[in-house]
Backbone and ligand atoms as CSV (ligand in chain L), in Angstrom:
chain,resi,resn,atom,element,x,y,z
A,1,MET,N,N,188.474,-20.864,93.875
A,1,MET,CA,C,188.083,-19.551,94.407
A,1,MET,C,C,188.542,-18.457,93.442
A,2,PRO,N,N,187.686,-17.477,93.221
A,2,PRO,CA,C,188.103,-16.361,92.367
A,2,PRO,C,C,189.278,-15.614,92.994
A,3,ARG,N,N,190.046,-14.976,92.145
A,3,ARG,CA,C,191.153,-14.152,92.631
A,3,ARG,C,C,190.954,-12.733,92.131
A,4,ILE,N,N,191.220,-11.800,92.996
A,4,ILE,CA,C,191.159,-10.416,92.560
A,4,ILE,C,C,192.550,-9.800,92.684
A,5,VAL,N,N,192.870,-8.998,91.695
A,5,VAL,CA,C,194.094,-8.198,91.741
A,5,VAL,C,C,193.677,-6.816,92.213
A,6,PHE,N,N,194.291,-6.357,93.299
A,6,PHE,CA,C,193.908,-5.091,93.912
A,6,PHE,C,C,195.072,-4.115,93.840
A,7,ALA,N,N,194.783,-2.939,93.321
A,7,ALA,CA,C,195.776,-1.864,93.300
A,7,ALA,C,C,195.328,-0.780,94.265
A,8,PRO,N,N,196.173,-0.394,95.196
A,8,PRO,CA,C,195.813,0.705,96.100
A,8,PRO,C,C,195.613,2.000,95.319
A,9,ALA,N,N,194.913,2.943,95.919
A,9,ALA,CA,C,194.718,4.247,95.285
A,9,ALA,C,C,196.076,4.834,94.936
A,10,SER,N,N,196.208,5.350,93.731
A,10,SER,CA,C,197.523,5.731,93.216
A,10,SER,C,C,198.202,6.811,94.041
A,11,SER,N,N,197.419,7.669,94.689
A,11,SER,CA,C,198.068,8.731,95.446
A,11,SER,C,C,198.252,8.356,96.919
A,12,GLY,N,N,197.914,7.130,97.265
A,12,GLY,CA,C,198.065,6.697,98.643
A,12,GLY,C,C,199.487,6.289,98.960
A,13,PRO,N,N,199.745,6.011,100.234
A,13,PRO,CA,C,201.113,5.703,100.656
A,13,PRO,C,C,201.564,4.290,100.295
A,14,HIS,N,N,200.638,3.435,99.898
A,14,HIS,CA,C,201.002,2.051,99.562
A,14,HIS,C,C,200.891,1.887,98.050
A,15,ALA,N,N,201.894,1.327,97.453
A,15,ALA,CA,C,201.921,1.297,95.995
A,15,ALA,C,C,201.769,-0.090,95.399
A,16,SER,N,N,202.087,-1.126,96.136
A,16,SER,CA,C,202.189,-2.430,95.496
A,16,SER,C,C,200.828,-3.089,95.309
A,17,MET,N,N,200.724,-3.864,94.254
A,17,MET,CA,C,199.497,-4.608,93.948
A,17,MET,C,C,199.421,-5.839,94.848
A,18,LEU,N,N,198.218,-6.313,95.017
A,18,LEU,CA,C,197.973,-7.454,95.894
A,18,LEU,C,C,197.056,-8.416,95.149
A,19,VAL,N,N,197.311,-9.714,95.265
A,19,VAL,CA,C,196.409,-10.716,94.704
A,19,VAL,C,C,195.740,-11.436,95.861
A,20,VAL,N,N,194.409,-11.449,95.860
A,20,VAL,CA,C,193.638,-11.957,96.992
A,20,VAL,C,C,192.627,-12.990,96.501
A,21,SER,N,N,192.598,-14.144,97.132
A,21,SER,CA,C,191.552,-15.122,96.854
A,21,SER,C,C,190.301,-14.723,97.620
A,22,VAL,N,N,189.154,-14.796,96.959
A,22,VAL,CA,C,187.913,-14.366,97.595
A,22,VAL,C,C,186.870,-15.476,97.509
A,23,SER,N,N,186.010,-15.506,98.496
A,23,SER,CA,C,184.859,-16.389,98.438
A,23,SER,C,C,183.699,-15.611,97.819
A,24,PRO,N,N,182.905,-16.254,96.979
A,24,PRO,CA,C,181.773,-15.545,96.364
A,24,PRO,C,C,180.725,-15.081,97.368
A,25,VAL,N,N,180.791,-15.547,98.607
A,25,VAL,CA,C,179.775,-15.148,99.583
A,25,VAL,C,C,180.253,-14.035,100.512
A,26,GLU,N,N,181.482,-13.593,100.361
A,26,GLU,CA,C,181.972,-12.505,101.220
A,26,GLU,C,C,182.161,-11.249,100.379
A,27,SER,N,N,182.053,-10.098,101.032
A,27,SER,CA,C,182.259,-8.858,100.299
A,27,SER,C,C,183.735,-8.723,99.936
A,28,LEU,N,N,183.978,-7.934,98.908
A,28,LEU,CA,C,185.366,-7.666,98.534
A,28,LEU,C,C,186.101,-7.005,99.692
A,29,LEU,N,N,185.402,-6.155,100.432
A,29,LEU,CA,C,186.047,-5.471,101.557
A,29,LEU,C,C,186.523,-6.472,102.604
A,30,VAL,N,N,185.691,-7.424,102.944
A,30,VAL,CA,C,186.074,-8.431,103.940
A,30,VAL,C,C,187.313,-9.195,103.466
A,31,ALA,N,N,187.301,-9.592,102.202
A,31,ALA,CA,C,188.442,-10.348,101.662
A,31,ALA,C,C,189.711,-9.497,101.662
A,32,LEU,N,N,189.579,-8.252,101.251
A,32,LEU,CA,C,190.755,-7.378,101.181
A,32,LEU,C,C,191.309,-7.075,102.569
A,33,MET,N,N,190.424,-6.848,103.518
A,33,MET,CA,C,190.887,-6.556,104.878
A,33,MET,C,C,191.567,-7.772,105.502
A,34,ARG,N,N,191.063,-8.953,105.193
A,34,ARG,CA,C,191.681,-10.171,105.725
A,34,ARG,C,C,193.146,-10.260,105.292
A,35,GLU,N,N,193.423,-9.773,104.102
A,35,GLU,CA,C,194.795,-9.832,103.581
A,35,GLU,C,C,195.588,-8.564,103.891
A,36,GLY,N,N,195.000,-7.675,104.667
A,36,GLY,CA,C,195.715,-6.464,105.061
A,36,GLY,C,C,195.834,-5.427,103.965
A,37,ALA,N,N,194.940,-5.475,102.999
A,37,ALA,CA,C,195.011,-4.517,101.895
A,37,ALA,C,C,194.732,-3.100,102.402
A,38,PRO,N,N,195.425,-2.126,101.853
A,38,PRO,CA,C,195.199,-0.740,102.261
A,38,PRO,C,C,193.964,-0.164,101.584
A,39,ILE,N,N,192.825,-0.309,102.223
A,39,ILE,CA,C,191.573,0.202,101.656
A,39,ILE,C,C,190.781,0.893,102.757
A,40,ARG,N,N,190.301,2.087,102.457
A,40,ARG,CA,C,189.502,2.810,103.458
A,40,ARG,C,C,188.107,2.214,103.550
A,41,HIS,N,N,187.525,2.336,104.740
A,41,HIS,CA,C,186.173,1.802,104.966
A,41,HIS,C,C,185.602,2.541,106.171
A,42,ASP,N,N,185.454,3.831,106.017
A,42,ASP,CA,C,185.153,4.708,107.156
A,42,ASP,C,C,183.849,4.369,107.870
A,43,CYS,N,N,182.864,3.840,107.170
A,43,CYS,CA,C,181.579,3.537,107.821
A,43,CYS,C,C,181.504,2.087,108.295
A,44,GLY,N,N,182.583,1.347,108.099
A,44,GLY,CA,C,182.605,-0.036,108.572
A,44,GLY,C,C,181.858,-1.007,107.666
A,45,GLY,N,N,181.576,-0.600,106.451
A,45,GLY,CA,C,180.965,-1.521,105.492
A,45,GLY,C,C,179.465,-1.425,105.385
A,46,LYS,N,N,178.896,-0.261,105.679
A,46,LYS,CA,C,177.438,-0.107,105.664
A,46,LYS,C,C,176.921,0.652,104.446
A,47,ALA,N,N,177.755,0.868,103.460
A,47,ALA,CA,C,177.359,1.599,102.243
A,47,ALA,C,C,176.970,3.039,102.550
A,48,LEU,N,N,177.580,3.619,103.568
A,48,LEU,CA,C,177.241,4.982,103.960
A,48,LEU,C,C,178.298,6.015,103.566
A,49,CYS,N,N,179.561,5.621,103.503
A,49,CYS,CA,C,180.622,6.617,103.347
A,49,CYS,C,C,181.180,6.706,101.926
A,50,GLY,N,N,181.200,5.620,101.234
A,50,GLY,CA,C,181.746,5.609,99.872
A,50,GLY,C,C,183.263,5.582,99.803
A,51,THR,N,N,183.940,5.505,100.935
A,51,THR,CA,C,185.410,5.523,100.897
A,51,THR,C,C,186.006,4.209,100.400
A,52,CYS,N,N,185.212,3.166,100.308
A,52,CYS,CA,C,185.706,1.882,99.804
A,52,CYS,C,C,185.514,1.761,98.288
A,53,ARG,N,N,185.215,2.886,97.622
A,53,ARG,CA,C,184.955,2.845,96.177
A,53,ARG,C,C,186.117,2.258,95.394
A,54,LEU,N,N,185.777,1.418,94.442
A,54,LEU,CA,C,186.769,0.763,93.588
A,54,LEU,C,C,186.475,1.064,92.128
A,55,ARG,N,N,187.527,1.202,91.343
A,55,ARG,CA,C,187.381,1.188,89.886
A,55,ARG,C,C,187.521,-0.266,89.447
A,56,VAL,N,N,186.609,-0.717,88.631
A,56,VAL,CA,C,186.671,-2.089,88.124
A,56,VAL,C,C,187.413,-2.049,86.789
A,57,CYS,N,N,188.632,-2.542,86.787
A,57,CYS,CA,C,189.460,-2.503,85.573
A,57,CYS,C,C,189.142,-3.680,84.664
A,58,SER,N,N,188.813,-4.815,85.243
A,58,SER,CA,C,188.377,-5.969,84.451
A,58,SER,C,C,187.542,-6.875,85.341
A,59,GLY,N,N,186.691,-7.677,84.716
A,59,GLY,CA,C,185.907,-8.659,85.465
A,59,GLY,C,C,184.599,-8.147,86.011
A,60,ALA,N,N,184.092,-7.036,85.491
A,60,ALA,CA,C,182.852,-6.459,86.024
A,60,ALA,C,C,181.691,-7.449,85.967
A,61,SER,N,N,181.646,-8.258,84.922
A,61,SER,CA,C,180.504,-9.171,84.771
A,61,SER,C,C,180.528,-10.299,85.802
A,62,GLY,N,N,181.655,-10.513,86.459
A,62,GLY,CA,C,181.739,-11.554,87.476
A,62,GLY,C,C,181.443,-11.062,88.873
A,63,LEU,N,N,181.090,-9.773,88.993
A,63,LEU,CA,C,180.755,-9.225,90.307
A,63,LEU,C,C,179.246,-9.329,90.547
A,64,SER,N,N,178.854,-9.328,91.805
A,64,SER,CA,C,177.443,-9.440,92.168
A,64,SER,C,C,176.670,-8.238,91.618
A,65,PRO,N,N,175.388,-8.412,91.370
A,65,PRO,CA,C,174.578,-7.281,90.903
A,65,PRO,C,C,174.577,-6.144,91.929
A,66,MET,N,N,174.448,-4.938,91.440
A,66,MET,CA,C,174.459,-3.766,92.314
A,66,MET,C,C,173.103,-3.610,93.000
A,67,GLY,N,N,173.129,-3.512,94.312
A,67,GLY,CA,C,171.895,-3.315,95.054
A,67,GLY,C,C,171.535,-1.850,95.147
A,68,GLU,N,N,170.352,-1.572,95.679
A,68,GLU,CA,C,169.860,-0.197,95.745
A,68,GLU,C,C,170.718,0.694,96.631
A,69,ARG,N,N,171.156,0.168,97.772
A,69,ARG,CA,C,171.991,0.984,98.678
A,69,ARG,C,C,173.298,1.364,98.001
A,70,GLU,N,N,173.912,0.402,97.343
A,70,GLU,CA,C,175.177,0.683,96.655
A,70,GLU,C,C,174.960,1.673,95.518
A,71,ARG,N,N,173.895,1.445,94.762
A,71,ARG,CA,C,173.596,2.333,93.638
A,71,ARG,C,C,173.392,3.773,94.119
A,72,ALA,N,N,172.644,3.916,95.206
A,72,ALA,CA,C,172.362,5.253,95.727
A,72,ALA,C,C,173.632,5.937,96.223
A,73,ARG,N,N,174.493,5.175,96.892
A,73,ARG,CA,C,175.727,5.784,97.413
A,73,ARG,C,C,176.637,6.192,96.268
A,74,LEU,N,N,176.796,5.327,95.276
A,74,LEU,CA,C,177.645,5.677,94.125
A,74,LEU,C,C,177.075,6.887,93.394
A,75,ALA,N,N,175.760,6.924,93.247
A,75,ALA,CA,C,175.133,8.055,92.553
A,75,ALA,C,C,175.401,9.358,93.299
A,76,SER,N,N,175.487,9.294,94.620
A,76,SER,CA,C,175.735,10.511,95.401
A,76,SER,C,C,177.116,11.087,95.136
A,77,PHE,N,N,178.013,10.271,94.604
A,77,PHE,CA,C,179.347,10.753,94.237
A,77,PHE,C,C,179.437,11.085,92.748
A,78,GLY,N,N,178.325,10.933,92.043
A,78,GLY,CA,C,178.352,11.182,90.613
A,78,GLY,C,C,179.054,10.087,89.843
A,79,ALA,N,N,179.189,8.913,90.455
A,79,ALA,CA,C,179.873,7.803,89.788
A,79,ALA,C,C,178.995,7.226,88.680
A,80,ALA,N,N,179.649,6.679,87.674
A,80,ALA,CA,C,178.920,5.948,86.644
A,80,ALA,C,C,178.296,4.717,87.288
A,81,LEU,N,N,177.085,4.403,86.878
A,81,LEU,CA,C,176.383,3.257,87.462
A,81,LEU,C,C,176.373,2.079,86.502
A,82,ASP,N,N,177.397,2.020,85.664
A,82,ASP,CA,C,177.489,0.962,84.651
A,82,ASP,C,C,178.354,-0.213,85.098
A,83,GLY,N,N,178.731,-0.226,86.378
A,83,GLY,CA,C,179.548,-1.319,86.883
A,83,GLY,C,C,181.035,-1.030,86.840
A,84,SER,N,N,181.414,0.125,86.341
A,84,SER,CA,C,182.838,0.462,86.283
A,84,SER,C,C,183.357,0.950,87.634
A,85,GLU,N,N,182.444,1.292,88.536
A,85,GLU,CA,C,182.815,1.606,89.915
A,85,GLU,C,C,181.900,0.805,90.837
A,86,ARG,N,N,182.463,0.310,91.921
A,86,ARG,CA,C,181.693,-0.471,92.891
A,86,ARG,C,C,182.140,-0.109,94.296
A,87,LEU,N,N,181.302,-0.455,95.252
A,87,LEU,CA,C,181.684,-0.335,96.659
A,87,LEU,C,C,182.217,-1.694,97.104
A,88,ALA,N,N,183.412,-1.707,97.657
A,88,ALA,CA,C,184.016,-2.974,98.093
A,88,ALA,C,C,183.188,-3.640,99.181
A,89,CYS,N,N,182.488,-2.833,99.977
A,89,CYS,CA,C,181.733,-3.417,101.091
A,89,CYS,C,C,180.425,-4.051,100.640
A,90,GLN,N,N,180.018,-3.807,99.393
A,90,GLN,CA,C,178.747,-4.344,98.914
A,90,GLN,C,C,178.925,-5.399,97.824
A,91,ALA,N,N,179.989,-5.296,97.056
A,91,ALA,CA,C,180.175,-6.188,95.910
A,91,ALA,C,C,180.865,-7.479,96.331
A,92,ARG,N,N,180.497,-8.552,95.639
A,92,ARG,CA,C,181.149,-9.850,95.813
A,92,ARG,C,C,181.607,-10.315,94.430
A,93,ALA,N,N,182.599,-11.197,94.431
A,93,ALA,CA,C,183.150,-11.649,93.149
A,93,ALA,C,C,182.936,-13.143,92.973
A,94,ALA,N,N,182.335,-13.515,91.853
A,94,ALA,CA,C,182.187,-14.930,91.507
A,94,ALA,C,C,183.277,-15.370,90.540
A,95,ARG,N,N,183.939,-14.389,89.918
A,95,ARG,CA,C,185.039,-14.689,88.994
A,95,ARG,C,C,186.169,-13.682,89.217
A,96,ASP,N,N,187.300,-13.942,88.563
A,96,ASP,CA,C,188.462,-13.075,88.733
A,96,ASP,C,C,188.150,-11.643,88.304
A,97,ALA,N,N,188.797,-10.702,88.963
A,97,ALA,CA,C,188.602,-9.294,88.633
A,97,ALA,C,C,189.858,-8.514,88.990
A,98,THR,N,N,190.000,-7.367,88.360
A,98,THR,CA,C,191.097,-6.445,88.671
A,98,THR,C,C,190.473,-5.130,89.121
A,99,LEU,N,N,190.888,-4.661,90.287
A,99,LEU,CA,C,190.236,-3.538,90.941
A,99,LEU,C,C,191.261,-2.538,91.441
A,100,GLU,N,N,190.869,-1.273,91.455
A,100,GLU,CA,C,191.761,-0.233,91.972
A,100,GLU,C,C,190.989,0.627,92.965
A,101,ALA,N,N,191.567,0.838,94.126
A,101,ALA,CA,C,190.929,1.722,95.110
A,101,ALA,C,C,190.918,3.149,94.572
A,102,LEU,N,N,189.842,3.868,94.838
A,102,LEU,CA,C,189.727,5.241,94.352
A,102,LEU,C,C,190.004,6.273,95.435
A,103,VAL,N,N,189.912,5.877,96.695
A,103,VAL,CA,C,190.107,6.822,97.792
A,103,VAL,C,C,191.359,6.419,98.565
A,104,PRO,N,N,192.379,7.276,98.591
A,104,PRO,CA,C,193.610,6.907,99.302
A,104,PRO,C,C,193.399,6.846,100.810
A,105,LEU,N,N,194.238,6.061,101.465
A,105,LEU,CA,C,194.255,6.072,102.922
A,105,LEU,C,C,194.676,7.445,103.394
A,106,VAL,N,N,194.206,7.825,104.563
A,106,VAL,CA,C,194.681,9.087,105.124
A,106,VAL,C,C,196.062,8.872,105.710
A,107,GLU,N,N,196.826,9.945,105.769
A,107,GLU,CA,C,198.204,9.849,106.265
A,107,GLU,C,C,198.230,9.212,107.644
A,108,GLY,N,N,199.118,8.251,107.825
A,108,GLY,CA,C,199.254,7.610,109.123
A,108,GLY,C,C,198.377,6.393,109.293
A,109,GLU,N,N,197.420,6.199,108.368
A,109,GLU,CA,C,196.546,5.040,108.444
A,109,GLU,C,C,197.212,3.920,107.654
A,110,GLY,N,N,196.988,2.705,108.031
A,110,GLY,CA,C,197.596,1.611,107.296
A,110,GLY,C,C,197.128,0.292,107.805
A,111,ARG,N,N,197.950,-0.689,107.604
A,111,ARG,CA,C,197.571,-2.049,107.946
A,111,ARG,C,C,197.387,-2.226,109.432
L,1,FES,S1,S,182.889,1.081,103.821
L,1,FES,FE1,FE,181.591,2.801,103.762
L,1,FES,S2,S,180.580,2.603,101.885
L,1,FES,FE2,FE,181.833,0.839,101.946
């Protein structure tokens, strides 16, 4: 199973990195939430809010291709569409990757 290294958003209340095993058929968000990772997902994983945005630090080529919904949501934030940013609720990993959350948890929110 691929492993992803996840870093919480730097300005959020949680600082430590997490290593999570993922199945290639589940979204990164599902895998991260299963492990209690501090990641926002305000729309519940429907590619509507963009709060699950991730910076892809390594392993971009091992992530699933970007679909139209994900592309449109990222574009609405002015994000680069070159694979350096992804939505955790839409992307899946077939190989190891290193990812960083871009949107911090709101105060009082957590595991
Ligand atoms: S959880 Fe809302 S866009 Fe991913």
